[in-house]
N, C-alpha and C positions, 0 to 999 in steps of 0.2 A: 673285883679285878683288883690283882696283888701287884703294885709297882712299888720297887725298891732296889735302888742301887745307884749306879752313875747313870746321869742324864746328860746325853752330849748333844750340845747345841752348836751346829755349824756356823762358820763366820765367813762369809765371802771373800774378805780382804786376807784372811790369815790362811785360808785354804784356797787361795787363786793357783789353779795349775794343779791341785794335788787333792782335791775335795774326796774323790771316790776312794784311794788308796789309804788316806788318811781316817775315813770312816771306817773302812773295814779294820784297819789297825785297832781303832778303839772298841770295836765289836769283838775282836778277838781278846781284846783285854776285858771283857765283861761289862760292856758298856749295856745297860739293860732297856734304854730307849733312846731314839734318836729326833732330834727336831731340825728340820731344814730351815735356816733363817735366811734369807736373801732379799734385802730391802730395795733392789735395783728395780728397774722397770723393763729389763730385758726378758720379756715373757717366755719367748720361744728357749732361750738358755734354761731359764729357772725350770720349765715343763721338762726339758730333757734331762737337766741334773736330777730333778725330784723322781722323775721315773727309773733313772739309773741307780739312785740311793734306794727305792723302794724294792727293786730286786735284791740288793746287797742286803738289805735288812730282813729280808723275807729267808735268805739264806740263813741267817742266824736266828730267825724267828722272834725276831725282836721288831716292836712296832716303829713306824715311821709317821711322825707328826709334822705338818706344815705350819709354819709361823704365820699368822694374820692373813691367810689368803684361803678361805673357804673353798672359792671356785675350783682353784688349783687342787686341793684335797679331793674334791668330788671328782674332778676329770681324770685323776691318775688312780683313784681307789685307795688313797692313803689310809693308815687306820686311824687318824683323827687329825686335830688342828690344836693350835694354842692361840688364844686370843687375848689381846691387851684390853684395855679398859674403852677405847676408842676404835676397836677393830671389828665390831660387829657383834650380833646378839648370839648369845650362847644358847638359848633355845632354838633359835633359828639354824645354827649348827648342827644341833641334836636332831632336828627335822631332816635336815638334808642328808645326814651322813648315818643317821638310824641308831638304834639304842645300844649298839656293841661298840661304836667309837669311841675314842679317847678323846676328850675335850678339855683342854687345860685352861686354867683363867688366871690372869694376873692379878693379884691382890694387894701388891705394894707393901704396905705396913698395917694393912686393916683388917681385922677379924669380921669387921661388918661386912667388906666387900667380900670376904671369902663365905659368909653366910648367905648373901645374895648370890654368889656365883653356884653355891650348893642348890639353892632354891630353883636356879634357871638351868639346871641339869648339867652342871660340871662334873668331871670324871676325877679331877684333882686341883688342888688351889696352890699357886706359886707365891711366895714371899719373897721380898727382897727390895734393895740390896742388903745382904748380910753384913757385906764388908765393901770398902771403896771398890768400884770396879772401873776397869778400864774401857769395858764397852760401854757402859753407860756411866759416864764420870760424874753426871749431876744427880743421881738418882738417890731419894731418901734412903736411909739404913733403917732395916728394921730388927727390933730386938730380937735376940735368941729366944727370950720369954714367950714371943707371940707363937714360935713353933711348938710349944708345949700347949699354950691356950688352944691352938686349931686342933690339938687331939679329939676336942669335944665335938668336932665336926662330923667324924667316922668318914672322912673322905684321905685319900694318900695326900702328904703333905710335901711340897717341892721347895727346896731352899735356892735360891741364886743371888749371884752377885759377888763377885771377889772372891769366891771358894777356891781353894788350892787343895793338895792333897795334905799340906801341913795344918791347915785350920779346919778342916772338914770334920774331924772327930767330934767336937763339941757342938757342933751343928747336927751330926746325927744324933747325938746324946739327948739333944734338946726336944726332939720329936721329927726330925726330917726322914721322910720315907727314901727321898730321892734327892741328891745333890746335882744341880744342873751347873754345867762348867763349861766355859768357853775358851778363855785365854790359856788358863794353866793347863789344859788338855793339848791344845792344838801347838802350843809352844813348845812343848817337851820334846825332847832330842829323840826319845823312844815312846811313842805313843801308846804302844800297847803295854809297855811295861809301866808307864804312869796310869793308864786307866786300870791295870790290875792294881796298882796301889790304891786307888779309890776303893775298887770293889772288894778288898779285903777289910776294909774300915767297917762293912757292913756284916 
C-alpha cells in the first residue's frame, strides 16, 4: 500500500457547518487520505456525515478512515480505521474490515508501540505530537529522529501534532510518508491552496 502526502483529519468544531465543502477543497488540493474524527455522541449525525464524506472521497479516489469507531467504519463500508491506544484491538479491526483495509495505529513517541502495532496488523503507524498541538495541548512530543528510526518497520510513517505548511519539510525529510494536519489546514483562508502547499512538499 502506497500512502504518501497530506493526511487531512476533520475536526467537528473547526468544520461546523462546512464539513463537506472543506473536505472537498482539501481533496481538490491533493490530500491523499481523509480521517473522519468526531468525538461527539450524536451517532445519527456522525453516520450521516461519514457516509457523505465517503461519497466525496470516492469521487477523488482517496481513502476515508474513521477515527476510533470500528462499528461505524464497518456499517458504512469505509476504507479503514485509525485506532488510538485505548480504542480497541488492531487485530480485531483487521478481522472485521478485511485484508485490504487501512488500519492506522497511534504510537505516540514509542518505536516499541509501533513494532507491536505492526505485529498486530497495522497498515501504518502514527507518531506525535511533533510540535505543540492546539488539538491535543498536553500531548508528549516525539523527536524527529524517531521518524527516521521507524523506517526500519517497512510500514508507512505518519507524523501528527502541530504540523503546518511552514514546519512540515523537515518532518518529511526525517522520514514521514504522510503529514496529518488539522488546525493549519482547516483554518486556512483558502483550503485548496493550502492543501496544495503541503502536497508540493512531497
